Structures are given as structure tokens and as C-alpha cells.
PDBQT receptor file of N, H, CA, C and O in Angstrom, charges set to zero:
ATOM      1  N   UNK A   1      20.416 -12.323  11.837  1.00  0.00    +0.000 N 
ATOM      2  CA  UNK A   1      20.421 -11.084  11.100  1.00  0.00    +0.000 C 
ATOM      3  C   UNK A   1      18.983 -10.712  10.720  1.00  0.00    +0.000 C 
ATOM      4  O   UNK A   1      18.199 -11.579  10.336  1.00  0.00    +0.000 OA
ATOM      5  N   UNK A   2      18.649  -9.462  10.824  1.00  0.00    +0.000 N 
ATOM      6  H   UNK A   2      19.286  -8.757  11.136  1.00  0.00    +0.000 HD
ATOM      7  CA  UNK A   2      17.316  -8.970  10.494  1.00  0.00    +0.000 C 
ATOM      8  C   UNK A   2      17.280  -8.405   9.076  1.00  0.00    +0.000 C 
ATOM      9  O   UNK A   2      18.280  -7.883   8.582  1.00  0.00    +0.000 OA
ATOM     10  N   UNK A   3      16.128  -8.513   8.431  1.00  0.00    +0.000 N 
ATOM     11  H   UNK A   3      15.316  -8.937   8.832  1.00  0.00    +0.000 HD
ATOM     12  CA  UNK A   3      15.928  -7.944   7.104  1.00  0.00    +0.000 C 
ATOM     13  C   UNK A   3      14.757  -6.982   7.150  1.00  0.00    +0.000 C 
ATOM     14  O   UNK A   3      13.833  -7.158   7.944  1.00  0.00    +0.000 OA
ATOM     15  N   UNK A   4      14.794  -5.956   6.294  1.00  0.00    +0.000 N 
ATOM     16  H   UNK A   4      15.545  -5.813   5.649  1.00  0.00    +0.000 HD
ATOM     17  CA  UNK A   4      13.694  -5.005   6.198  1.00  0.00    +0.000 C 
ATOM     18  C   UNK A   4      12.663  -5.535   5.214  1.00  0.00    +0.000 C 
ATOM     19  O   UNK A   4      12.996  -5.831   4.066  1.00  0.00    +0.000 OA
ATOM     20  N   UNK A   5      11.423  -5.658   5.650  1.00  0.00    +0.000 N 
ATOM     21  H   UNK A   5      11.153  -5.418   6.583  1.00  0.00    +0.000 HD
ATOM     22  CA  UNK A   5      10.298  -6.117   4.825  1.00  0.00    +0.000 C 
ATOM     23  C   UNK A   5       9.371  -4.940   4.576  1.00  0.00    +0.000 C 
ATOM     24  O   UNK A   5       8.537  -4.638   5.430  1.00  0.00    +0.000 OA
ATOM     25  N   UNK A   6       9.485  -4.265   3.438  1.00  0.00    +0.000 N 
ATOM     26  H   UNK A   6      10.162  -4.511   2.745  1.00  0.00    +0.000 HD
ATOM     27  CA  UNK A   6       8.586  -3.136   3.179  1.00  0.00    +0.000 C 
ATOM     28  C   UNK A   6       7.158  -3.623   2.943  1.00  0.00    +0.000 C 
ATOM     29  O   UNK A   6       6.952  -4.783   2.587  1.00  0.00    +0.000 OA
ATOM     30  N   UNK A   7       6.177  -2.755   3.136  1.00  0.00    +0.000 N 
ATOM     31  H   UNK A   7       6.344  -1.812   3.426  1.00  0.00    +0.000 HD
ATOM     32  CA  UNK A   7       4.793  -3.160   2.883  1.00  0.00    +0.000 C 
ATOM     33  C   UNK A   7       4.582  -3.454   1.400  1.00  0.00    +0.000 C 
ATOM     34  O   UNK A   7       5.235  -2.847   0.551  1.00  0.00    +0.000 OA
ATOM     35  N   UNK A   8       3.687  -4.371   1.086  1.00  0.00    +0.000 N 
ATOM     36  H   UNK A   8       3.157  -4.865   1.776  1.00  0.00    +0.000 HD
ATOM     37  CA  UNK A   8       3.384  -4.746  -0.299  1.00  0.00    +0.000 C 
ATOM     38  C   UNK A   8       2.029  -4.212  -0.756  1.00  0.00    +0.000 C 
ATOM     39  O   UNK A   8       1.734  -4.192  -1.951  1.00  0.00    +0.000 OA
ATOM     40  N   UNK A   9       1.201  -3.775   0.210  1.00  0.00    +0.000 N 
ATOM     41  H   UNK A   9       1.441  -3.792   1.181  1.00  0.00    +0.000 HD
ATOM     42  CA  UNK A   9      -0.096  -3.203  -0.136  1.00  0.00    +0.000 C 
ATOM     43  C   UNK A   9      -0.453  -2.153   0.900  1.00  0.00    +0.000 C 
ATOM     44  O   UNK A   9       0.036  -2.183   2.029  1.00  0.00    +0.000 OA
ATOM     45  N   UNK A  10      -1.307  -1.229   0.505  1.00  0.00    +0.000 N 
ATOM     46  H   UNK A  10      -1.705  -1.204  -0.413  1.00  0.00    +0.000 HD
ATOM     47  CA  UNK A  10      -1.755  -0.188   1.428  1.00  0.00    +0.000 C 
ATOM     48  C   UNK A  10      -3.125   0.298   0.981  1.00  0.00    +0.000 C 
ATOM     49  O   UNK A  10      -3.501   0.162  -0.184  1.00  0.00    +0.000 OA
ATOM     50  N   UNK A  11      -3.862   0.866   1.928  1.00  0.00    +0.000 N 
ATOM     51  H   UNK A  11      -3.556   0.976   2.873  1.00  0.00    +0.000 HD
ATOM     52  CA  UNK A  11      -5.193   1.401   1.638  1.00  0.00    +0.000 C 
ATOM     53  C   UNK A  11      -5.357   2.728   2.365  1.00  0.00    +0.000 C 
ATOM     54  O   UNK A  11      -4.880   2.895   3.487  1.00  0.00    +0.000 OA
ATOM     55  N   UNK A  12      -6.034   3.667   1.717  1.00  0.00    +0.000 N 
ATOM     56  H   UNK A  12      -6.421   3.531   0.805  1.00  0.00    +0.000 HD
ATOM     57  CA  UNK A  12      -6.295   4.965   2.331  1.00  0.00    +0.000 C 
ATOM     58  C   UNK A  12      -7.499   4.828   3.263  1.00  0.00    +0.000 C 
ATOM     59  O   UNK A  12      -8.551   4.323   2.871  1.00  0.00    +0.000 OA
ATOM     60  N   UNK A  13      -7.324   5.284   4.495  1.00  0.00    +0.000 N 
ATOM     61  H   UNK A  13      -6.469   5.694   4.814  1.00  0.00    +0.000 HD
ATOM     62  CA  UNK A  13      -8.409   5.202   5.476  1.00  0.00    +0.000 C 
ATOM     63  C   UNK A  13      -9.466   6.267   5.251  1.00  0.00    +0.000 C 
ATOM     64  O   UNK A  13     -10.546   6.190   5.838  1.00  0.00    +0.000 OA
ATOM     65  N   UNK A  14      -9.183   7.269   4.412  1.00  0.00    +0.000 N 
ATOM     66  H   UNK A  14      -8.306   7.332   3.935  1.00  0.00    +0.000 HD
ATOM     67  CA  UNK A  14     -10.147   8.338   4.148  1.00  0.00    +0.000 C 
ATOM     68  C   UNK A  14     -11.036   8.047   2.936  1.00  0.00    +0.000 C 
ATOM     69  O   UNK A  14     -12.258   8.167   3.022  1.00  0.00    +0.000 OA
ATOM     70  N   UNK A  15     -10.422   7.660   1.797  1.00  0.00    +0.000 N 
ATOM     71  H   UNK A  15      -9.429   7.562   1.727  1.00  0.00    +0.000 HD
ATOM     72  CA  UNK A  15     -11.209   7.532   0.566  1.00  0.00    +0.000 C 
ATOM     73  C   UNK A  15     -11.306   6.103   0.043  1.00  0.00    +0.000 C 
ATOM     74  O   UNK A  15     -12.068   5.837  -0.886  1.00  0.00    +0.000 OA
ATOM     75  N   UNK A  16     -10.548   5.184   0.625  1.00  0.00    +0.000 N 
ATOM     76  H   UNK A  16      -9.929   5.399   1.380  1.00  0.00    +0.000 HD
ATOM     77  CA  UNK A  16     -10.641   3.783   0.213  1.00  0.00    +0.000 C 
ATOM     78  C   UNK A  16      -9.708   3.372  -0.917  1.00  0.00    +0.000 C 
ATOM     79  O   UNK A  16      -9.739   2.216  -1.340  1.00  0.00    +0.000 OA
ATOM     80  N   UNK A  17      -8.866   4.301  -1.427  1.00  0.00    +0.000 N 
ATOM     81  H   UNK A  17      -8.841   5.240  -1.084  1.00  0.00    +0.000 HD
ATOM     82  CA  UNK A  17      -7.928   3.926  -2.485  1.00  0.00    +0.000 C 
ATOM     83  C   UNK A  17      -7.068   2.774  -1.987  1.00  0.00    +0.000 C 
ATOM     84  O   UNK A  17      -6.599   2.781  -0.849  1.00  0.00    +0.000 OA
ATOM     85  N   UNK A  18      -6.866   1.772  -2.861  1.00  0.00    +0.000 N 
ATOM     86  H   UNK A  18      -7.247   1.766  -3.785  1.00  0.00    +0.000 HD
ATOM     87  CA  UNK A  18      -6.037   0.628  -2.514  1.00  0.00    +0.000 C 
ATOM     88  C   UNK A  18      -4.906   0.514  -3.529  1.00  0.00    +0.000 C 
ATOM     89  O   UNK A  18      -5.125   0.632  -4.735  1.00  0.00    +0.000 OA
ATOM     90  N   UNK A  19      -3.692   0.283  -3.028  1.00  0.00    +0.000 N 
ATOM     91  H   UNK A  19      -3.513   0.187  -2.048  1.00  0.00    +0.000 HD
ATOM     92  CA  UNK A  19      -2.527   0.179  -3.897  1.00  0.00    +0.000 C 
ATOM     93  C   UNK A  19      -1.689  -1.042  -3.532  1.00  0.00    +0.000 C 
ATOM     94  O   UNK A  19      -1.690  -1.496  -2.387  1.00  0.00    +0.000 OA
ATOM     95  N   UNK A  20      -0.978  -1.561  -4.524  1.00  0.00    +0.000 N 
ATOM     96  H   UNK A  20      -0.977  -1.193  -5.454  1.00  0.00    +0.000 HD
ATOM     97  CA  UNK A  20      -0.029  -2.656  -4.335  1.00  0.00    +0.000 C 
ATOM     98  C   UNK A  20       1.314  -2.213  -4.893  1.00  0.00    +0.000 C 
ATOM     99  O   UNK A  20       1.371  -1.402  -5.817  1.00  0.00    +0.000 OA
ATOM    100  N   UNK A  21       2.392  -2.743  -4.333  1.00  0.00    +0.000 N 
ATOM    101  H   UNK A  21       2.346  -3.402  -3.583  1.00  0.00    +0.000 HD
ATOM    102  CA  UNK A  21       3.736  -2.385  -4.782  1.00  0.00    +0.000 C 
ATOM    103  C   UNK A  21       4.085  -3.183  -6.034  1.00  0.00    +0.000 C 
ATOM    104  O   UNK A  21       3.964  -4.408  -6.050  1.00  0.00    +0.000 OA
ATOM    105  N   UNK A  22       4.519  -2.484  -7.084  1.00  0.00    +0.000 N 
ATOM    106  H   UNK A  22       4.618  -1.489  -7.072  1.00  0.00    +0.000 HD
ATOM    107  CA  UNK A  22       4.966  -3.095  -8.332  1.00  0.00    +0.000 C 
ATOM    108  C   UNK A  22       6.495  -3.085  -8.304  1.00  0.00    +0.000 C 
ATOM    109  O   UNK A  22       7.117  -2.069  -8.618  1.00  0.00    +0.000 OA
ATOM    110  N   UNK A  23       7.091  -4.197  -7.933  1.00  0.00    +0.000 N 
ATOM    111  H   UNK A  23       6.586  -5.022  -7.678  1.00  0.00    +0.000 HD
ATOM    112  CA  UNK A  23       8.537  -4.290  -7.801  1.00  0.00    +0.000 C 
ATOM    113  C   UNK A  23       9.275  -4.200  -9.126  1.00  0.00    +0.000 C 
ATOM    114  O   UNK A  23      10.446  -3.822  -9.154  1.00  0.00    +0.000 OA
ATOM    115  N   UNK A  24       8.613  -4.540 -10.223  1.00  0.00    +0.000 N 
ATOM    116  H   UNK A  24       7.661  -4.847 -10.200  1.00  0.00    +0.000 HD
ATOM    117  CA  UNK A  24       9.246  -4.432 -11.536  1.00  0.00    +0.000 C 
ATOM    118  C   UNK A  24       9.460  -2.985 -11.941  1.00  0.00    +0.000 C 
ATOM    119  O   UNK A  24      10.444  -2.659 -12.606  1.00  0.00    +0.000 OA
ATOM    120  N   UNK A  25       8.534  -2.112 -11.537  1.00  0.00    +0.000 N 
ATOM    121  H   UNK A  25       7.736  -2.377 -10.997  1.00  0.00    +0.000 HD
ATOM    122  CA  UNK A  25       8.617  -0.696 -11.906  1.00  0.00    +0.000 C 
ATOM    123  C   UNK A  25       9.002   0.209 -10.728  1.00  0.00    +0.000 C 
ATOM    124  O   UNK A  25       9.227   1.406 -10.908  1.00  0.00    +0.000 OA
ATOM    125  N   UNK A  26       9.076  -0.369  -9.526  1.00  0.00    +0.000 N 
ATOM    126  H   UNK A  26       8.894  -1.341  -9.380  1.00  0.00    +0.000 HD
ATOM    127  CA  UNK A  26       9.390   0.382  -8.304  1.00  0.00    +0.000 C 
ATOM    128  C   UNK A  26       8.415   1.531  -8.057  1.00  0.00    +0.000 C 
ATOM    129  O   UNK A  26       8.824   2.657  -7.772  1.00  0.00    +0.000 OA
ATOM    130  N   UNK A  27       7.119   1.232  -8.172  1.00  0.00    +0.000 N 
ATOM    131  H   UNK A  27       6.786   0.318  -8.404  1.00  0.00    +0.000 HD
ATOM    132  CA  UNK A  27       6.061   2.222  -7.942  1.00  0.00    +0.000 C 
ATOM    133  C   UNK A  27       4.870   1.552  -7.273  1.00  0.00    +0.000 C 
ATOM    134  O   UNK A  27       4.697   0.335  -7.346  1.00  0.00    +0.000 OA
ATOM    135  N   UNK A  28       4.047   2.379  -6.614  1.00  0.00    +0.000 N 
ATOM    136  H   UNK A  28       4.187   3.368  -6.555  1.00  0.00    +0.000 HD
ATOM    137  CA  UNK A  28       2.757   1.918  -6.106  1.00  0.00    +0.000 C 
ATOM    138  C   UNK A  28       1.759   2.004  -7.253  1.00  0.00    +0.000 C 
ATOM    139  O   UNK A  28       1.745   2.994  -7.984  1.00  0.00    +0.000 OA
ATOM    140  N   UNK A  29       0.914   0.970  -7.421  1.00  0.00    +0.000 N 
ATOM    141  H   UNK A  29       0.926   0.165  -6.827  1.00  0.00    +0.000 HD
ATOM    142  CA  UNK A  29      -0.103   0.946  -8.464  1.00  0.00    +0.000 C 
ATOM    143  C   UNK A  29      -1.466   0.700  -7.830  1.00  0.00    +0.000 C 
ATOM    144  O   UNK A  29      -1.588  -0.029  -6.846  1.00  0.00    +0.000 OA
ATOM    145  N   UNK A  30      -2.485   1.320  -8.411  1.00  0.00    +0.000 N 
ATOM    146  H   UNK A  30      -2.386   1.912  -9.211  1.00  0.00    +0.000 HD
ATOM    147  CA  UNK A  30      -3.844   1.118  -7.909  1.00  0.00    +0.000 C 
ATOM    148  C   UNK A  30      -4.227  -0.352  -8.068  1.00  0.00    +0.000 C 
ATOM    149  O   UNK A  30      -3.986  -0.963  -9.109  1.00  0.00    +0.000 OA
ATOM    150  N   UNK A  31      -4.826  -0.901  -7.019  1.00  0.00    +0.000 N 
ATOM    151  H   UNK A  31      -5.022  -0.405  -6.173  1.00  0.00    +0.000 HD
ATOM    152  CA  UNK A  31      -5.259  -2.288  -7.019  1.00  0.00    +0.000 C 
ATOM    153  C   UNK A  31      -6.455  -2.463  -7.941  1.00  0.00    +0.000 C 
ATOM    154  O   UNK A  31      -7.348  -1.617  -7.968  1.00  0.00    +0.000 OA
ATOM    155  N   UNK A  32      -6.476  -3.551  -8.694  1.00  0.00    +0.000 N 
ATOM    156  H   UNK A  32      -5.750  -4.239  -8.672  1.00  0.00    +0.000 HD
ATOM    157  CA  UNK A  32      -7.621  -3.881  -9.546  1.00  0.00    +0.000 C 
ATOM    158  C   UNK A  32      -8.324  -5.098  -8.967  1.00  0.00    +0.000 C 
ATOM    159  O   UNK A  32      -7.691  -6.104  -8.646  1.00  0.00    +0.000 OA
ATOM    160  N   UNK A  33      -9.646  -4.992  -8.838  1.00  0.00    +0.000 N 
ATOM    161  H   UNK A  33     -10.160  -4.175  -9.099  1.00  0.00    +0.000 HD
ATOM    162  CA  UNK A  33     -10.469  -6.093  -8.374  1.00  0.00    +0.000 C 
ATOM    163  C   UNK A  33     -11.607  -6.271  -9.364  1.00  0.00    +0.000 C 
ATOM    164  O   UNK A  33     -12.416  -5.362  -9.552  1.00  0.00    +0.000 OA
ATOM    165  N   UNK A  34     -11.675  -7.425  -9.991  1.00  0.00    +0.000 N 
ATOM    166  H   UNK A  34     -11.018  -8.163  -9.839  1.00  0.00    +0.000 HD
ATOM    167  CA  UNK A  34     -12.701  -7.712 -10.996  1.00  0.00    +0.000 C 
ATOM    168  C   UNK A  34     -12.738  -6.642 -12.084  1.00  0.00    +0.000 C 
ATOM    169  O   UNK A  34     -13.816  -6.255 -12.535  1.00  0.00    +0.000 OA
ATOM    170  N   UNK A  35     -11.564  -6.161 -12.509  1.00  0.00    +0.000 N 
ATOM    171  H   UNK A  35     -10.688  -6.475 -12.142  1.00  0.00    +0.000 HD
ATOM    172  CA  UNK A  35     -11.480  -5.171 -13.575  1.00  0.00    +0.000 C 
ATOM    173  C   UNK A  35     -11.685  -3.734 -13.139  1.00  0.00    +0.000 C 
ATOM    174  O   UNK A  35     -11.522  -2.823 -13.951  1.00  0.00    +0.000 OA
ATOM    175  N   UNK A  36     -12.041  -3.501 -11.871  1.00  0.00    +0.000 N 
ATOM    176  H   UNK A  36     -12.173  -4.241 -11.212  1.00  0.00    +0.000 HD
ATOM    177  CA  UNK A  36     -12.233  -2.145 -11.356  1.00  0.00    +0.000 C 
ATOM    178  C   UNK A  36     -11.000  -1.715 -10.577  1.00  0.00    +0.000 C 
ATOM    179  O   UNK A  36     -10.519  -2.434  -9.702  1.00  0.00    +0.000 OA
ATOM    180  N   UNK A  37     -10.488  -0.512 -10.914  1.00  0.00    +0.000 N 
ATOM    181  H   UNK A  37     -10.879   0.073 -11.625  1.00  0.00    +0.000 HD
ATOM    182  CA  UNK A  37      -9.350   0.029 -10.170  1.00  0.00    +0.000 C 
ATOM    183  C   UNK A  37      -9.863   0.756  -8.935  1.00  0.00    +0.000 C 
ATOM    184  O   UNK A  37     -10.811   1.537  -9.020  1.00  0.00    +0.000 OA
ATOM    185  N   UNK A  38      -9.239   0.502  -7.789  1.00  0.00    +0.000 N 
ATOM    186  H   UNK A  38      -8.469  -0.133  -7.721  1.00  0.00    +0.000 HD
ATOM    187  CA  UNK A  38      -9.607   1.112  -6.516  1.00  0.00    +0.000 C 
ATOM    188  C   UNK A  38      -8.894   2.454  -6.376  1.00  0.00    +0.000 C 
ATOM    189  O   UNK A  38      -7.890   2.558  -5.670  1.00  0.00    +0.000 OA
ATOM    190  N   UNK A  39      -9.421   3.492  -7.057  1.00  0.00    +0.000 N 
ATOM    191  H   UNK A  39     -10.236   3.408  -7.631  1.00  0.00    +0.000 HD
ATOM    192  CA  UNK A  39      -8.746   4.778  -7.138  1.00  0.00    +0.000 C 
ATOM    193  C   UNK A  39      -9.035   5.723  -5.987  1.00  0.00    +0.000 C 
ATOM    194  O   UNK A  39      -8.200   6.575  -5.687  1.00  0.00    +0.000 OA
ATOM    195  N   UNK A  40     -10.170   5.611  -5.336  1.00  0.00    +0.000 N 
ATOM    196  H   UNK A  40     -10.849   4.919  -5.580  1.00  0.00    +0.000 HD
ATOM    197  CA  UNK A  40     -10.518   6.542  -4.271  1.00  0.00    +0.000 C 
ATOM    198  C   UNK A  40     -10.860   7.903  -4.852  1.00  0.00    +0.000 C 
ATOM    199  O   UNK A  40     -11.447   7.986  -5.931  1.00  0.00    +0.000 OA
ATOM    200  N   UNK A  41     -10.503   8.967  -4.153  1.00  0.00    +0.000 N 
ATOM    201  H   UNK A  41     -10.027   8.900  -3.276  1.00  0.00    +0.000 HD
ATOM    202  CA  UNK A  41     -10.807  10.326  -4.591  1.00  0.00    +0.000 C 
ATOM    203  C   UNK A  41      -9.523  11.019  -5.061  1.00  0.00    +0.000 C 
ATOM    204  O   UNK A  41      -8.481  10.920  -4.411  1.00  0.00    +0.000 OA
ATOM    205  N   UNK A  42      -9.609  11.709  -6.177  1.00  0.00    +0.000 N 
ATOM    206  H   UNK A  42     -10.455  11.790  -6.705  1.00  0.00    +0.000 HD
ATOM    207  CA  UNK A  42      -8.432  12.327  -6.799  1.00  0.00    +0.000 C 
ATOM    208  C   UNK A  42      -7.740  13.354  -5.897  1.00  0.00    +0.000 C 
ATOM    209  O   UNK A  42      -6.514  13.464  -5.933  1.00  0.00    +0.000 OA
ATOM    210  N   UNK A  43      -8.489  14.105  -5.094  1.00  0.00    +0.000 N 
ATOM    211  H   UNK A  43      -9.485  14.016  -5.064  1.00  0.00    +0.000 HD
ATOM    212  CA  UNK A  43      -7.903  15.184  -4.303  1.00  0.00    +0.000 C 
ATOM    213  C   UNK A  43      -7.753  14.840  -2.809  1.00  0.00    +0.000 C 
ATOM    214  O   UNK A  43      -7.576  15.726  -1.974  1.00  0.00    +0.000 OA
ATOM    215  N   UNK A  44      -7.826  13.564  -2.497  1.00  0.00    +0.000 N 
ATOM    216  H   UNK A  44      -7.969  12.844  -3.175  1.00  0.00    +0.000 HD
ATOM    217  CA  UNK A  44      -7.681  13.124  -1.102  1.00  0.00    +0.000 C 
ATOM    218  C   UNK A  44      -6.220  13.254  -0.662  1.00  0.00    +0.000 C 
ATOM    219  O   UNK A  44      -5.309  12.929  -1.423  1.00  0.00    +0.000 OA
ATOM    220  N   UNK A  45      -6.002  13.724   0.552  1.00  0.00    +0.000 N 
ATOM    221  H   UNK A  45      -6.742  13.988   1.171  1.00  0.00    +0.000 HD
ATOM    222  CA  UNK A  45      -4.676  13.671   1.176  1.00  0.00    +0.000 C 
ATOM    223  C   UNK A  45      -4.625  12.329   1.906  1.00  0.00    +0.000 C 
ATOM    224  O   UNK A  45      -5.025  12.224   3.065  1.00  0.00    +0.000 OA
ATOM    225  N   UNK A  46      -4.134  11.325   1.221  1.00  0.00    +0.000 N 
ATOM    226  H   UNK A  46      -3.809  11.411   0.279  1.00  0.00    +0.000 HD
ATOM    227  CA  UNK A  46      -4.242   9.940   1.678  1.00  0.00    +0.000 C 
ATOM    228  C   UNK A  46      -3.656   9.717   3.071  1.00  0.00    +0.000 C 
ATOM    229  O   UNK A  46      -2.574  10.199   3.408  1.00  0.00    +0.000 OA
ATOM    230  N   UNK A  47      -4.402   8.983   3.845  1.00  0.00    +0.000 N 
ATOM    231  H   UNK A  47      -5.281   8.591   3.572  1.00  0.00    +0.000 HD
ATOM    232  CA  UNK A  47      -4.000   8.539   5.183  1.00  0.00    +0.000 C 
ATOM    233  C   UNK A  47      -3.850   7.023   5.074  1.00  0.00    +0.000 C 
ATOM    234  O   UNK A  47      -4.822   6.286   5.235  1.00  0.00    +0.000 OA
ATOM    235  N   UNK A  48      -2.626   6.561   4.800  1.00  0.00    +0.000 N 
ATOM    236  H   UNK A  48      -1.836   7.160   4.670  1.00  0.00    +0.000 HD
ATOM    237  CA  UNK A  48      -2.398   5.141   4.569  1.00  0.00    +0.000 C 
ATOM    238  C   UNK A  48      -2.524   4.344   5.859  1.00  0.00    +0.000 C 
ATOM    239  O   UNK A  48      -2.229   4.842   6.946  1.00  0.00    +0.000 OA
ATOM    240  N   UNK A  49      -2.960   3.117   5.723  1.00  0.00    +0.000 N 
ATOM    241  H   UNK A  49      -3.200   2.712   4.841  1.00  0.00    +0.000 HD
ATOM    242  CA  UNK A  49      -3.218   2.254   6.874  1.00  0.00    +0.000 C 
ATOM    243  C   UNK A  49      -1.950   1.604   7.428  1.00  0.00    +0.000 C 
ATOM    244  O   UNK A  49      -2.036   0.631   8.178  1.00  0.00    +0.000 OA
ATOM    245  N   UNK A  50      -0.786   2.123   7.072  1.00  0.00    +0.000 N 
ATOM    246  H   UNK A  50      -0.717   2.913   6.463  1.00  0.00    +0.000 HD
ATOM    247  CA  UNK A  50       0.478   1.621   7.605  1.00  0.00    +0.000 C 
ATOM    248  C   UNK A  50       0.816   2.489   8.812  1.00  0.00    +0.000 C 
ATOM    249  O   UNK A  50       1.112   3.675   8.665  1.00  0.00    +0.000 OA
ATOM    250  N   UNK A  51       0.771   1.906   9.991  1.00  0.00    +0.000 N 
ATOM    251  H   UNK A  51       0.530   0.943  10.110  1.00  0.00    +0.000 HD
ATOM    252  CA  UNK A  51       0.949   2.689  11.221  1.00  0.00    +0.000 C 
ATOM    253  C   UNK A  51       1.892   1.972  12.183  1.00  0.00    +0.000 C 
ATOM    254  O   UNK A  51       2.652   1.095  11.770  1.00  0.00    +0.000 OA
ATOM    255  N   UNK A  52       1.849   2.327  13.414  1.00  0.00    +0.000 N 
ATOM    256  H   UNK A  52       1.232   3.040  13.749  1.00  0.00    +0.000 HD
ATOM    257  CA  UNK A  52       2.744   1.770  14.417  1.00  0.00    +0.000 C 
ATOM    258  C   UNK A  52       2.604   0.284  14.652  1.00  0.00    +0.000 C 
ATOM    259  O   UNK A  52       3.496  -0.321  15.246  1.00  0.00    +0.000 OA
ATOM    260  N   UNK A  53       1.516  -0.330  14.208  1.00  0.00    +0.000 N 
ATOM    261  H   UNK A  53       0.791   0.162  13.726  1.00  0.00    +0.000 HD
ATOM    262  CA  UNK A  53       1.360  -1.778  14.387  1.00  0.00    +0.000 C 
ATOM    263  C   UNK A  53       2.111  -2.556  13.316  1.00  0.00    +0.000 C 
ATOM    264  O   UNK A  53       2.339  -3.756  13.473  1.00  0.00    +0.000 OA
ATOM    265  N   UNK A  54       2.501  -1.890  12.225  1.00  0.00    +0.000 N 
ATOM    266  H   UNK A  54       2.316  -0.916  12.097  1.00  0.00    +0.000 HD
ATOM    267  CA  UNK A  54       3.257  -2.553  11.160  1.00  0.00    +0.000 C 
ATOM    268  C   UNK A  54       4.742  -2.554  11.522  1.00  0.00    +0.000 C 
ATOM    269  O   UNK A  54       5.297  -1.513  11.875  1.00  0.00    +0.000 OA
ATOM    270  N   UNK A  55       5.370  -3.695  11.436  1.00  0.00    +0.000 N 
ATOM    271  H   UNK A  55       4.920  -4.540  11.149  1.00  0.00    +0.000 HD
ATOM    272  CA  UNK A  55       6.804  -3.795  11.712  1.00  0.00    +0.000 C 
ATOM    273  C   UNK A  55       7.534  -4.230  10.436  1.00  0.00    +0.000 C 
ATOM    274  O   UNK A  55       7.282  -5.321   9.924  1.00  0.00    +0.000 OA
ATOM    275  N   UNK A  56       8.439  -3.383   9.917  1.00  0.00    +0.000 N 
ATOM    276  H   UNK A  56       8.644  -2.497  10.333  1.00  0.00    +0.000 HD
ATOM    277  CA  UNK A  56       9.158  -3.703   8.701  1.00  0.00    +0.000 C 
ATOM    278  C   UNK A  56      10.345  -4.666   8.919  1.00  0.00    +0.000 C 
ATOM    279  O   UNK A  56      11.018  -5.049   7.962  1.00  0.00    +0.000 OA
ATOM    280  N   UNK A  57      10.590  -5.044  10.162  1.00  0.00    +0.000 N 
ATOM    281  H   UNK A  57      10.044  -4.732  10.939  1.00  0.00    +0.000 HD
ATOM    282  CA  UNK A  57      11.757  -5.876  10.456  1.00  0.00    +0.000 C 
ATOM    283  C   UNK A  57      11.334  -7.340  10.549  1.00  0.00    +0.000 C 
ATOM    284  O   UNK A  57      10.499  -7.720  11.369  1.00  0.00    +0.000 OA
ATOM    285  N   UNK A  58      11.937  -8.141   9.684  1.00  0.00    +0.000 N 
ATOM    286  H   UNK A  58      12.616  -7.832   9.017  1.00  0.00    +0.000 HD
ATOM    287  CA  UNK A  58      11.675  -9.597   9.675  1.00  0.00    +0.000 C 
ATOM    288  C   UNK A  58      12.889 -10.283  10.296  1.00  0.00    +0.000 C 
ATOM    289  O   UNK A  58      14.009 -10.149   9.803  1.00  0.00    +0.000 OA
ATOM    290  N   UNK A  59      12.660 -10.999  11.354  1.00  0.00    +0.000 N 
ATOM    291  H   UNK A  59      11.750 -11.108  11.754  1.00  0.00    +0.000 HD
ATOM    292  CA  UNK A  59      13.752 -11.711  12.012  1.00  0.00    +0.000 C 
ATOM    293  C   UNK A  59      14.147 -12.913  11.148  1.00  0.00    +0.000 C 
ATOM    294  O   UNK A  59      13.290 -13.661  10.679  1.00  0.00    +0.000 OA
ATOM    295  N   UNK A  60      15.438 -13.082  10.948  1.00  0.00    +0.000 N 
ATOM    296  H   UNK A  60      16.134 -12.474  11.329  1.00  0.00    +0.000 HD
ATOM    297  CA  UNK A  60      15.890 -14.179  10.094  1.00  0.00    +0.000 C 
ATOM    298  C   UNK A  60      16.980 -14.988  10.685  1.00  0.00    +0.000 C 
ATOM    299  O   UNK A  60      17.447 -15.942  10.062  1.00  0.00    +0.000 OA
TER     300      UNK A  60
């Protein structure tokens, strides 16, 4: 049986914003590294790095 494995992190290829999935709140949150949030640009139309090479299906 196969299971769906959603992505846990993503990054914008245009502005560098980085996000991680917060399963407790069911939202994407900006990644923090050494106290700095990776926000990118406020008005960017984000191009996430999740593309055809990512497979959400985990064989089990």
C-alpha cells in the first residue's frame, strides 16, 4: 500500500523565502536560522522549489 508524503519544507527560487510545515497548526511557517526568519520579499509571487522531481508517494 502506498502513502502520500507531503513536503515538509520549501524554498522560493525567486526571493529565497524558506518555509517549513507546522503540523500542529496546519500552516507553512517561515524558517528561522540563528534567530533570523527567512522571509524573502513581501511582494514576490513565490516559485516554490517543489517540482516534477518531487514524488509525494512513499511505497510501504
